[in-house]
C-alpha positions as CSV (number, residue, x, y, z in Angstrom):
1,X,0.0,0.2,0.0
2,X,1.6,3.3,-1.1
3,X,1.8,6.1,1.4
4,X,-0.3,9.3,1.2
5,X,0.8,11.9,-1.3
6,X,1.5,15.4,-0.1
7,X,1.6,18.6,-1.9
8,X,4.1,21.5,-1.2
9,X,1.1,23.6,-0.1
10,X,-0.1,21.0,2.4
11,X,3.4,20.5,3.8
12,X,3.8,24.3,4.2
13,X,0.3,24.5,5.9
14,X,1.2,21.7,8.3
15,X,4.4,23.3,9.4
16,X,2.9,26.6,9.7
17,X,0.1,25.2,11.9
18,X,2.8,23.4,14.2
19,X,4.7,26.6,14.5
20,X,1.6,28.5,15.2
21,X,1.1,26.3,18.3
22,X,4.7,26.7,19.5
23,X,4.3,30.4,19.0
24,X,1.2,30.7,21.3
25,X,3.3,28.9,23.8
26,X,5.9,31.8,24.0
27,X,5.0,34.8,25.9
28,X,7.9,36.7,25.2
29,X,7.4,36.1,21.3
30,X,3.7,37.1,21.8
31,X,4.7,40.3,23.6
32,X,7.3,41.3,21.0
33,X,5.0,40.4,18.0
34,X,1.7,41.6,19.2
35,X,2.2,44.6,21.9
36,X,5.4,46.1,21.0
37,X,4.8,47.3,17.5
38,X,1.4,48.7,18.6
39,X,2.6,50.5,21.4
40,X,6.0,52.3,20.2
41,X,4.1,54.6,17.5
42,X,2.2,55.9,20.3
43,X,5.1,56.7,22.3
44,X,7.0,58.7,19.5
45,X,3.8,60.8,18.8
46,X,5.0,63.7,20.9
47,X,8.2,63.6,18.8
48,X,6.7,63.8,15.5
49,X,4.3,66.6,16.7
50,X,7.5,68.7,17.4
51,X,8.9,68.1,13.8
52,X,8.9,70.9,11.0
53,X,6.6,69.3,8.5
54,X,5.9,72.5,6.6
55,X,7.0,72.2,3.1
56,X,7.6,68.6,3.2
57,X,4.1,67.5,2.0
58,X,3.9,65.3,5.1
59,X,1.6,65.3,8.1
60,X,1.6,63.6,11.5
61,X,-0.5,60.8,10.0
62,X,1.9,60.1,6.9
63,X,4.8,60.1,9.2
64,X,3.4,57.9,12.2
65,X,1.5,55.5,9.7
66,X,4.7,54.2,7.7
67,X,6.7,54.4,11.0
68,X,4.2,52.1,12.7
69,X,4.2,49.6,9.9
70,X,8.1,49.8,10.0
71,X,7.9,48.8,13.7
72,X,5.6,46.1,13.0
73,X,8.0,44.6,10.2
74,X,11.0,45.0,12.5
75,X,9.5,43.5,15.7
76,X,6.6,41.3,14.6
77,X,8.5,39.7,11.8
78,X,12.3,40.2,11.7
79,X,12.9,40.1,15.3
80,X,10.5,37.2,16.3
81,X,11.7,35.0,13.3
82,X,15.5,35.5,14.3
83,X,14.4,33.7,17.6
84,X,12.3,31.3,15.8
85,X,14.8,30.0,13.4
86,X,17.4,29.8,16.1
87,X,15.1,28.1,18.5
88,X,14.1,25.4,16.0
89,X,17.6,24.8,15.1
90,X,19.0,24.4,18.4
91,X,16.2,22.3,19.4
92,X,17.1,19.9,16.4
93,X,13.7,20.5,14.9
94,X,14.9,21.7,11.5
95,X,17.4,18.7,11.5
96,X,14.7,16.3,12.0
97,X,12.4,18.0,9.4
98,X,15.1,17.8,6.7
99,X,15.0,13.9,7.0
100,X,11.4,14.0,6.1
101,X,9.5,15.0,2.9
102,X,9.6,18.9,3.3
103,X,12.1,20.6,1.2
104,X,14.4,23.3,2.7
105,X,12.6,26.1,1.3
106,X,9.1,24.6,2.5
107,X,10.7,24.4,6.0
108,X,11.6,28.1,6.4
109,X,8.5,29.2,4.6
110,X,6.3,27.2,7.2
111,X,8.1,28.4,10.0
112,X,8.0,32.0,9.0
113,X,4.4,32.0,8.0
114,X,2.7,32.8,11.4
115,X,5.0,35.7,12.0
116,X,4.4,36.9,8.4
117,X,0.6,36.9,8.8
118,X,0.8,38.4,12.1
119,X,2.7,41.3,10.7
120,X,0.4,41.5,7.7
121,X,-2.8,41.7,10.2
122,X,-0.8,44.6,12.2
123,X,-0.2,46.4,9.2
124,X,-4.0,46.4,8.3
125,X,-5.0,47.2,11.9
126,X,-2.4,49.9,12.0
127,X,-3.7,51.4,8.7
128,X,-7.4,51.6,9.9
129,X,-6.3,52.8,13.4
130,X,-4.3,55.7,12.3
131,X,-7.0,56.7,9.6
132,X,-9.4,56.9,12.3
133,X,-7.5,58.2,15.2
134,X,-5.4,60.5,13.1
135,X,-7.9,61.6,10.5
136,X,-5.7,60.3,7.8
137,X,-7.4,60.2,4.4
138,X,-7.4,57.1,2.1
139,X,-4.2,56.3,0.2
140,X,-4.0,58.2,-3.0
141,X,-1.9,55.2,-4.4
142,X,-2.8,52.2,-2.5
143,X,-1.1,49.8,-4.9
144,X,2.2,51.3,-3.9
145,X,1.5,50.7,0.0
146,X,0.5,47.2,-0.9
147,X,3.5,46.5,-2.7
148,X,5.5,48.2,-0.1
149,X,4.1,46.1,2.9
150,X,4.3,42.8,0.6
151,X,8.1,43.4,-0.1
152,X,8.8,44.3,3.6
153,X,7.1,41.0,4.8
154,X,9.3,38.9,2.4
155,X,12.4,41.1,2.9
156,X,12.3,40.8,6.7
157,X,11.7,37.1,6.8
158,X,14.8,36.4,4.5
159,X,17.0,39.0,6.7
160,X,15.7,37.0,9.5
161,X,16.9,33.7,8.3
162,X,20.3,35.3,7.5
163,X,20.8,36.7,10.8
164,X,19.7,33.4,12.5
165,X,22.8,31.7,10.4
166,X,25.2,34.0,12.6
167,X,23.3,33.5,15.9
168,X,24.3,31.0,18.4
169,X,21.8,30.8,20.9
170,X,18.1,32.0,21.6
171,X,19.2,34.3,24.1
172,X,21.6,36.0,21.9
173,X,19.1,36.5,19.2
174,X,17.9,39.6,20.8
175,X,21.3,41.1,20.4
176,X,22.1,40.0,17.0
177,X,18.7,41.4,15.7
178,X,19.4,44.8,17.2
179,X,21.9,46.3,14.7
180,X,19.4,46.0,11.9
181,X,16.5,47.1,14.0
182,X,18.4,50.2,15.2
183,X,19.9,51.2,11.8
184,X,16.3,50.9,10.3
185,X,14.7,52.8,13.0
186,X,17.2,55.6,12.7
187,X,18.1,55.7,9.0
188,X,15.1,54.3,7.1
189,X,12.6,56.7,7.8
190,X,10.8,54.9,10.5
191,X,11.1,57.7,13.1
192,X,12.5,60.4,11.0
193,X,11.2,60.9,7.4
194,X,14.1,61.0,4.8
195,X,12.2,63.9,3.4
196,X,13.3,66.1,6.2
197,X,17.0,65.2,5.9
198,X,19.6,66.8,3.5
199,X,19.4,65.3,0.0
200,X,22.9,63.8,0.1
201,X,22.3,62.1,3.4
202,X,18.8,61.0,2.2
203,X,20.3,59.6,-0.9
204,X,22.5,57.2,1.0
205,X,20.1,56.1,3.5
206,X,17.6,55.4,0.7
207,X,19.8,52.3,0.2
208,X,19.2,50.7,3.3
209,X,17.2,47.5,3.5
210,X,14.0,49.0,4.9
211,X,14.1,52.4,3.3
212,X,12.4,51.5,0.0
213,X,9.4,49.6,2.0
214,X,8.9,52.9,4.0
215,X,9.2,55.1,1.0
216,X,6.5,52.9,-0.9
217,X,4.0,52.9,2.0
218,X,4.4,56.6,2.6
219,X,4.3,57.4,-1.1
220,X,1.2,55.2,-1.4
221,X,-0.7,57.6,1.1
222,X,0.9,60.9,0.0
223,X,0.5,60.2,-3.6
224,X,3.7,62.3,-4.2
225,X,5.6,59.2,-5.6
226,X,4.7,58.4,-9.1
227,X,5.0,55.0,-10.5
228,X,8.2,55.9,-12.4
229,X,9.6,57.0,-9.3
230,X,8.5,54.1,-7.5
231,X,10.6,51.8,-9.7
232,X,13.8,52.8,-7.6
233,X,12.6,51.6,-4.3
234,X,11.0,48.5,-5.7
235,X,14.2,47.5,-7.4
236,X,16.2,48.4,-4.1
237,X,13.8,46.2,-2.1
238,X,14.1,43.2,-4.5
239,X,18.0,43.5,-4.7
240,X,18.1,43.3,-0.8
241,X,15.7,40.4,-0.9
242,X,17.6,38.6,-3.5
243,X,20.9,39.2,-1.4
244,X,19.1,38.0,1.7
245,X,18.0,34.6,-0.4
246,X,21.5,34.1,-1.5
247,X,22.9,34.7,1.8
248,X,20.2,32.1,3.4
249,X,21.6,29.5,1.0
250,X,25.1,30.1,1.9
251,X,25.3,30.7,5.6
252,X,22.0,29.3,7.0
253,X,22.6,26.6,9.6
254,X,20.4,23.6,9.9
255,X,22.2,22.0,12.9
256,X,23.2,23.7,16.2
257,X,26.3,25.8,16.2
258,X,29.3,24.3,18.3
């Protein structure tokens, strides 16, 4: 009697369901993924209100919303997934899965899916919440915002897998993920819009991994980013994603680091 035939989608779904169960048992992961991204934007509102936004085409809403989405991508997706990948590796879960039917990419996608979905739901909640609380009008180019969030989710998942490859323990995952988090918060327009910085500085910071995502989301709401101008950020995000995928293939570890 032949064994049951499974599909790639079925295997990924099964892995994601198992990962979701493990995710629900981790109080630290729940706090990092669910509460931190929602609370941080509120804490920086007073800073945004003190910014000189005249002449920039920005408002408090178009500064806070992309920043809030950036927080969600960094904490709910990237930071959480670094810990997930490292934890499953050190527990030999990844090693055991590789001896079965799932392929490597299916294992990684299945492990990442709960965090990615959490990040997506948060982005939707933040968009609705900011629209109501900050009297933010509907996005003038919603397709740009959708593309930006989609690219951000995939990019942060890929970069999390890269970071996990260089992280020894679950405890050190919080430390190893901080450089990208800090750089993105300071230089990618999450807390301070690049539109408020000198052109030369902004042109350099636009090349950071999360900068094109924030630019697309903000441009989607303001409508000041044309489709032609959006090509640059999209290509930058795709380039970083490709680099991340190649780095995962080269440096991701499936067995505990010794």
